[in-house]
N, C-alpha and C positions, 0 to 999 in steps of 0.2 A: 637355664631345661626348657623344651619347646612347650609353649603353651596353646598349640593345635589340640582340636578335637577329634572328637573320631570321623564326625560327619565331614571335617574338611579332607579326607583323606579317601581315594579312591583303590579301585584294583592296581592300578599300575603303579602308583603308588609304595603300593608294599608287595610287589613284584621287584621293584628298583629296590627296595630293601635288603632283597635277599641276592642279589647281585646275581643277575640271572645268567652274566657269558661266563664270568668266571667261576659257578658252580658250575656250568653246564663242562667245562674243561675237567671237575672234579668227576662230576658221572661217566665222563667220558673215556676219562685215564683208570677208571675204576672197569670200565666194558673193557678196557684194552686188556688190562690185568686178567680178567675170567677170560675173556675169548684164546687170552695167549696160553692158557693152562691147555685147551684142547677137550675142553669137557664136555660132558656128555647132555644131550637134550634134556632141558628139563623149566619149561617157561613159566612154574611156577616162580622157580629160584628167582629166575632172571627177572620176573616182574617185580618178587619183592627185593632183590639188588637196587633195582631203577630207582622204586619206589623211595627205600630208604636214605642209600646217599645222595638222590635229590632232596630230602627234607632235612639230611644232615649240612649237607651243603650249605642251602639258603639258611638252614638256621643259623650256622655258623656264622653267615655274613648280616644276617639280622643284627646277632649279638656284636659282632665288630663293631657294627656301625652305630650300635648302643656303645658303645666303649670309648670311641674315639669322636661324637658329636662334637665335643667342645673343639676339639682338635680339626675336625671337618670345617666348621663353620668358619675356618681363620684361612682356607687353602682355595684359590678361585676354583681349581679342578672339583672339591668337593663340598663346594657353602652350597648347592642346588642337591645337596642328597635329599632323601625324606625327614629325615631327624633334623639338621638344621635348617632347611627349608622351612617347619615347622607345619609338615603337613600328617608326619605323625607321630604322634607324643612317646616319648623316652620309654614310657610305662607299656604299652603296647608293643612297643619293641621288643622289650625284656622278655615279656611273658609270650609271644608268639614264636621267638628266636628258643627259646629253652622249650618249649613242648615242641618245634620240630624236631628240636636235636632229642629229645628224651622219645620220641614215637617212634623215629630211625631209630636206633638202640634196639627197643623191642622188636620191631619188627625184622631186623639184621639175626639179631639173636636166637628168637623165636623161630623165623621161616627160612634164613639163609646158612648162616653158620658163625659159629662161637668165632672165632677166628678173624670173619670181616668184622664182627659186633667191635673185639678188641682195638682193631685198628682205624675203625671208627672212632670210638672213643681216645684213643690216644693223637688222632687229629683235632678231636674238637679243643681236647687239654691241651694239645702242644699249640694251637694255634690262637686260643681265648687266653690261657694261663700264660705261654712262656712268649710267644710274636707280639703278638697286640701289645704289653706291656712294654717288653724290651724295645718298641721301637722308638720310647721315649726316655732312654738311656743307654743303649749299647749300639756301640760301631757295627756290633757283629749281628743285628737283629734282619740281614738281608736275611743270611746264613740259617738263623734260626728260623725264619721263616721258610724257607725251603724244603726244613727239615719237616714242615706240616704241610707242605704240598708236594711234599713224594708219598706221603701214605695211601693216596689212595687208589693208585695202582696194586696195593697190596689188599686195600679191602674185595677187589676183582680179582685175587689170586687166591685169598684164602676163602672166600665162596666157594670158588673155582675145582681147588684140593684140597683145601682143610689143614691148609701148611703153605709155608712158600720156600719152596726151591730157589736155587743157583740165578735161576733166570730172573723170579720174582726180585731179589734184591739185586740183580743188572737194571732193569726198569727203575725199579727205585733209585736206583743213581744214576740216570738217564734225566729225570725227572729232577732230582736234586740240581744237577750240576748244569742242565738247563736255565733253570729259574735265576740265577747269578746272574751271568749276562743279557739275559730278557730283563730283568729286573736294573740293571745297572745302569741301563738304555733307556728305560722308563725314569730314573730317579734323576741320572743325568739332566733331562729336556726337562725335569718341573724341580729342579733341586730348589730355585728360589721360593716354590712353595713349601719344600719341604724344611728349608732352613727357618722360614717365615714361624713354624712351629716349636723350631728349635729340637727337632727329630735329629741327633747325631749319627746318620750314616753316614759312612764313606763318601755317596756324591755330594756332600754338607762340607764335612772336613776338608773336600780336597777341594780346593777351586781350580788349577790347573787341570783338573781331569787324569793327568799321567797315571794314578793311583787307582783311579777308576776305571780306564781301561785297560789297564795292565794285569787286574784283578780278573775280568770280564775275557781278557784273552787266555789267562791262566783258567780258567773253568772254561771254556769253550773247548782247550786241548782235552782238559779231562772227562769233558762229553762226550767228544771222536773216540776217545781210546775206551772207553765205557761203551758207548752203544757198539763196540765193533767185535767187544770179548767174546758176545757168545758165537761166532762163527768155531774161533778155536776151540770152546768147550763140546763143540757141535752139537749142538743146540739151534741149526737155524743153518741156513743153506746159502750159497752165492748171491740168492735175489734181494733177501733182506742185506746182506753185506755191502753191494754195490751200491742199493738206497742211502743204505746210511754212511758211507763211503763217501758216497757224490753229495750228497747231503750236509755230512760235517764239514768238506772242503768248501762247501759254499759260507756257511756259517764262519766257521775261521776265518775264511778273506774279508768277513765282515767283521769281526773281531781286529781284524789286523789293519784295517785302514779307519776302526775306532782308537788306535793307537795314535796316529798321527795330531798332531797337536792344530793341524789348519783343518778347518771344518770339521771338528769334532762335533757339533751339534746335528749336522744335517748328518752326520756320518753315525752317530745315535739312533736318529730317526730311523737311518736303513737296517743298523744292529737290530732295531725292534722286528722290524718287517721280516727280518731274516729268519727272526725266530719264533716268528708265528706263522712260518713257511714251514721253516724246516720239522716243528714235531710233529706236525700230521701228517708227512711222507714219511719219518720213522715210525714213529707209531701205525700205521696204514700198512707197512710194509714188515713190521712186524707180525700182526696178527694175521697178515694173509700169508706168509713165510710157514705159520704154523697152524693154518686150517686148512693148507691146500699142497703143500708139500709133503708127501710123505715121512 
């Protein structure tokens, strides 16, 4: 347990505790869900949605680091996080994380929409109560985490529509299937770190990388298929469909290259970069299509 005192922690340390880049992704995907519903202008609701999702994402990140500070201390890529580095006490992280989550749920329930609050609660429970402990015991932890990571668009969808229609669930599917090849690339690159803490995930168990790459490819194919579903359902125009098809083809190509045994480490890095570029392309195209095309 950390022996740091509050005096040693600065604003940057507490900001890092909330994993701002990962939290920002949750907020952005919630906004994508919100705007994809073609909502009526409501600045107050939008403001509370932004505040609520930001607090929830940051609170979950803080509690995740509180739960995993022991394993974080053993991995090179996480050893300098605020808790294992001794900058923030575990008790402070625990209190801050839960306070942020509780305030987020209250704001979303009282000022946004009950459906949005429900999906926020599901995100918190599934991430902290299911995904985080599963990392230590299950080969399916990545898929469990992908479920938790796909809920934020539904938070926004609930805020904009008060329910979740077909396109909302398709958006959930896009986020779910995108996370698998994205994380397979990350986990393969850092597989020795994960092995050092005995996380039984696929990239640790599969030393050759063959099954890792195959699973990444299967989910990339599923991602492309799901991303194209809105067109035959009459929910989008050719503009979004073209962007999704082109981005999907490129992402699929990177997943195919990852299948090759030679240069797999370099291919993992390129697959990761492709995943980072693909998601904003498709989500921006979806929002633009929904807002600009009659």
